[in-house]
N, C-alpha and C positions, 0 to 999 in steps of 0.2 A: 502494500500499500504506501502510494508518495501523498507525505500529508504536506500540508504549508501552513505556516503559522502566520496568519496577515494580520500585523498588528503584534509586535515582543514585546509589550510591557511589561506590566508586572505578572497579570497571570499567563498571557501568552509566552512572556520570555521562560518561564516558571515550565508549561507544558512543552514547550522546544526542548527545553535543557535536559528534560526527564526522559522527553523520548530520542532525544541524543545520543544520551550515555547509555541508553538500553539498546543502541544501536540500530533505529527505528532509520526508515528514510523521508529527514522534515528535514526544510527550508522557514529558515525565519523571514519575514518582512518587515524591515525596521528604517528608520530615515534619522538622519541627523548623526547625534551624538550617540544614540543610542545605538544607530550599525555602527559608527564606527570601533566604539566600543569591544561589539560586540565579534568584528572582523577584524581586530588586533587584536586584541587581552582573551576575547572568548566569554563566557559568561558564568558570573559567579552567584552559587547558591546559597545563601546561608540559612542553617535549619539545622536543629540537633537531628531530627530521625529521617529530615526529606530535604537538606542540602547537599553541596557535595565538597569534597574536601580542598579538589583542583577544579579551576577555571574549565569546562567546557568547551572544546572548541569547535563551535556550531556554524551550520553554516547560511549565512546570512547575504541579504540582499537587500536592495530600494526598491520599492513598488516601479516595475515596468523593467525589472529584472529577470522576472521571472522564467523558469525555465516548463511550462507547461505542458501536459495535463497532469492535474492532480487531481486521485480519487477522494482524498478529504481537502477541506480547507476548513481550519479553525477559526475563527474570526475573533483578533484579541481584540476588535475594536469595540469604544462606547458606541451604544444604540446609535447616540445623534451626530458618530461620522459615517455611518453603515451608508448612507444612502448617494454620498460622495464617489465612496467605491466598489458601489456593487454591480455596476456596466462591468469592471476592469475585473471584480472577480469573478464574476460568471464566466466572463470568456478564458480562465483558468482552469476551469472545469472538465474532466475526462468527462467521457460518454456515461452516464447513471452517474457522476460523482456528486461527491455528498459535501455540505455545508453547514458545519455545526455551528447553530448560533446559542453562544451561552451567558450572552449579556443577562445586565441584574435586570429587574422589571418584568413587565407584562410585552409581552412582545407584538410586534406588525399584523402575526399571522396568528393571533388569539383563533377569533371566528372563522376563521377555516378550517373545513372539512369535520366539522364541529356540528353534534345532530340537537341543535336549537335554534327557536325560531330569530335568534339574532345573530344565526348562519351567514357571513356574508359583512358583517359590519365592519368598519373602521376605527379603528382608536386613531382618531386625528393629532391625538399629543404625539402620537410615537411617529406616524406614516400621514402626514396630514397631506401631503400632494398626491397621495397615493404612486411615489416612485417605487418601495421594496417590493409591494405589492405586483406591478405590472414588472420588474426589472430581474427577481429572484424566482428561478421558477420554485412552485411549492412542491413541486416533487422531491426537491434536491435538500429541503430542508430537513435538520435534526435538531429537535431543539434541545436544547441542554441547561442545566443548571452548575454550578461552578462554584464550591465552597474549599475554598482556600486562600484565608489571610497571605497578601504577597506583599510586600511594599519594594516598589523601586527608588533606592535610599541613592545611587548617583545611577548615569549610564553603564551597563555592563553586569550592574550587583543587584540583587534583591533578596529581600531579608524574607524570611520565611516564617512564619510559626505556625507552629502543627496542633493539631486539635482530633479528639476524636470526632467530630463532624467532619473531618478533611473528606470529601468526594469529589466525585463529577456524573452526577445525573443526566440520562440521556432516554430521551423515547421521540416517538416518531408522531406528527401533525394530528394522525386520526388514529394514535391508539394502539397501532396492531405490535405486535411484537415480532419485529425479524430478523433475516439472518444479519442487514450491514450492521443493525445495534450489538448482532454479537461481535463480529468484526472489529467495531471500534472499541471495543473492552477486550478482543483478545486484544490488541497493540499497546493501547492505554494502561489496563491496569496493571502488567507484569514491567511497566515503566517507572512503578512508584505510586499511582493517583486509583486508588479502590475506586469502582465504578461501578453504579447502579441503572442496570435498565428497568426503567420502570414503562407499564405501560396507562400512564395517568400522568403524562410531563406539568398538562394544567396543576395539578395537585401542588405537585410541586411547586410550581412557578410561584404559585401565594402562598405556599407552608414562608419560602426566604420572603415574598413581600411581606407577610406578617412583623420581619425584621427591619428589610430597607425601606423598606417607604415610610418608614417612621422615626425609625432609629439615623438613616442618612442625609435628613433633612435638618433634623436635629442637630447633628452632629457638626453639618457645615452653620450654621448658625452658632450655635454655643462654643463653636472652638473643642468638642471635647471628643473623648471617646463613648464607643458602646458604654464600657463600662460604665462611665465616672457618669452618664445617663441615668445609668440604672440604680447607681446609687446614691440620687441628688434626690432625693424627697420629692422636689419639686417637679422636677424634668421625669420625674418617676410617673408622679400621675398624671402628666400633659400626653406620657408614648404611651399608658395603659386607654386612655379619651381616645387614641389617633387606632391604635390597636383593635380596641373595639370596630370603630367603622371601618379596619379593612376587612373586616371579618363578616360584619356585614355584608359588607357589597362580592365578597367571594360565595357568598351563601346566595346571593340574589346570582349568580350565574351558577346554582347549583355544586359550589366545592366548596365540603371542609375540613379543613387543614386539621392534622391530626398532633393539635398541638394551643394549649390554650393561652389566655393572656398570661395566667400567672405562669406557665413552665416558661412563656418566652420569655420573661422578665426577670426570672431564676434564672436561665441562661444567660442571657444577655451580660448578670450581674457576676459567673464565671468565667468570660471571655479574655481573653488576652491583652493588651493595652495599646494594640495597634492601630492606630489610625484608618477608618474607613477610608473607600476608592475615592469617596464624596467629597471628606476632610481632607486627604489627599491633594486632591484637584485645588482645593479651595487653596493650599500651600504653595502651590503652583503656580494659580493664575489661570487654572483650565477650566474653558466651559462646562458645566454641571450636569450630570444625565439626571439633570431631574424629571426630563418625560416622560420617560420611561419607567422609573423609581417612583415616583408621587402621582404626579397629572393623568396617569395612564387608571391607576386604581377611581380617581375622579372621574375619570370619564365616560368609567364603566359606571359610576353610580350614577352617573347621569344618563345613562343608556338605561338603567332596571328603575331608576326613580329612587333610589336609595341618598341619604344624605350623610355628606362631611364636611361639616363646618372645622372640625379640627383639622385634618387635611388641610384643607384650602387654605386657613391659618397659615401653614407652615412652609405650604408650600407656594404663598404668596410672598412671605418672607424670607425663605430661600430662592424664591425667583430674582426677587430685588438683587439680592447680594450676588446672583447669579450674571446681575445685565451688569454691571459694576465689574466685576473680573472683562469679561467680554466686550465692553465698551468703552474703558477707562482702561484697558490692556492693566492692570494691577492684580497683583497676589496679596492673600491677607494671614503670617502669618503670626505668631509672637512674638513681641520685643520685651527682652528685659530691663524691667524699670530698676530692679534691686536683685540682691543676694538674695540665694535662699539659703 
């Protein structure tokens, strides 16, 4: 299986690194300083269990330098970055090739191949112009949920946190269990990342949404880790109210995640103190992935008549922060004002 990791940031770099170390035919696509570091020094993975003692000499190229066709393209881009790259990525697919989309949040294809009155509905927050639906062949899509805390601390160096929940979940858009899911599992799991094949990828998406749709925007606004949000009484109370809304919206489309708000809060307070991807973007001045993470839940609520006032307040505050980042070209990071 020829594999292309399109977007070798924190999680994409991790996937490409472990696949390369395991001897898989993997190519990483990166830009700028990340490309140069991977080309010159290799990839450094730091982590007690999932790290590697030596730099991994990965095969890396810039966009446009790929050597297609590829049997599997693992898309490591953020959800709002996919539309611009979609035509190019599709051109790199082999016949019957697969595109694994494991971005945070609800996907643009959520209502495709679904036995529901909402079949064919579009999440305008995620695919406002319908570009993704028109460009990416739906039969090529593999849904994914990526659980692996990773932090790109500098070009070519990724810090990993090892947690019991580390795994990749994959599933078909129509919920069938197919041989190609088994083929993906057979190449990725031996490399060091557990893979769960599911017959309900939307359920697994919502399970992660219960955390991400709430904690990632709050992390951006408060400059805090998920654990800090769970430990502070005020934000813990707000998080509970937001999670109640996420569960209500999920229920409105027939999904009941197998985790309660109390269980999620308890899980949050046990997490490692690594920064969420959204807070990392705030610190580095990168556009925030708010549309898929929180605005998509609000979208579904509007389709099904579920009120989401607390989610909308958080989305508005994080959205204004994102506007400053994008339009003013700034980053927000702590500046020490006294010795600790």
